[in-house]
N, C-alpha and C positions, 0 to 999 in steps of 0.2 A: 582589578578582578570582576567589577561588575559589568564590564564589557565582554568578559567571557562568559559569564552567566547569561546576559542578554542574549549573545550569539547562541548559546546552547537552547535556550527558550525559543528563539525564531528557527531554529534548527528543527526544534521537536514540533512545534507548530506546523512547519511544511511537511513532515514525514508523514509516510502513509503506513509505514510498519517499523516493527524492531529492526530489521534488516536494513530497511531506508534509513533509519534514524542514524545507526552506527556507520553505515557507508558515508552519509552526509558529513558526519561528525570526523572521520577519517580513523576511528578508533574501532577495535574490537567489540563483538557484541557485550562482553562482560564488562568492559569498560564503559560503554553506553548505558549501560544497566546502572552502574555506580553513579554516573552523572545525573541519570533521571531520578534516582533514589535521593541523592544530595539536594536536588533541588525541587524534589517532589513534582516530577513532571508525568502526565498521563500520556502513555504512548499507545496509539492502536494498535492491537496486535496482528493487524493486518488480513486476518481471515474473512473469507468472503462470507457475508450473512452475519457476520458478528454484529450485532447492536453497538459495539463501542466503536466501530469503525468510522472514520473521519469522512466528511463530505468528499474530501479529496479521492478517498478510497471508492466510494460510490460511484463516483465520477470517472474513475478508471474501470471499474468493474463494467461500467454501462459502455464505454468507449471500447473495450475488448469483445463485448457481446455483439455491438454495433459492426466492428470490423470482421468479425468471424462471421455471422449471419446476413448482413446487408452488403457488404463490400467483398465477401467473399475472399478475404485474404488468407493466408495459409497460417497454421498454428505456429510455425516456424518463424514467420516475419512479425507476428505480433509478439511473439515470447522473446525475440530479439530487441524489439522496440521497448519493452517494459524489464527486459532483465529477468525474465522467468521462463521455465521449461515449457517445451509445448503441451505436455501433460496438465500442467497447472493452467495453462491458456484454456484448454478444453474444459476442465472442471469450472473455471470462473464463468466461461460462457454458458456453460449449461445451468449452473446456478442462478445467474442473472436471467436466464430465459425462462426458468421456474417462476422467479420473483416477479418478474414482468407479466407472466401469466395470470400470477394470483391478482394483480393490480387492475386486471381487465374485466 
């Protein structure tokens, strides 16, 4: 049983959102939530700008921004790379641009 618990903890540490966590486990969202409660895991919710987002999430958001505005990749190609919709790519890129502008 400890092997399964460690596998779930490792999967949670690598996950960038609830959706990602449940897909990595191979379970439904509801089952993933049950596992997270059982082992008291903190899963980032994956929303852009959320302070509880993981460093991986921030890295992904920056990469999306970079691909959209510096490499001129299409929303469709970026979305396919990350498994999200074109609209979500656009929202992430815009929000990341705002965040970066505040840092300057």
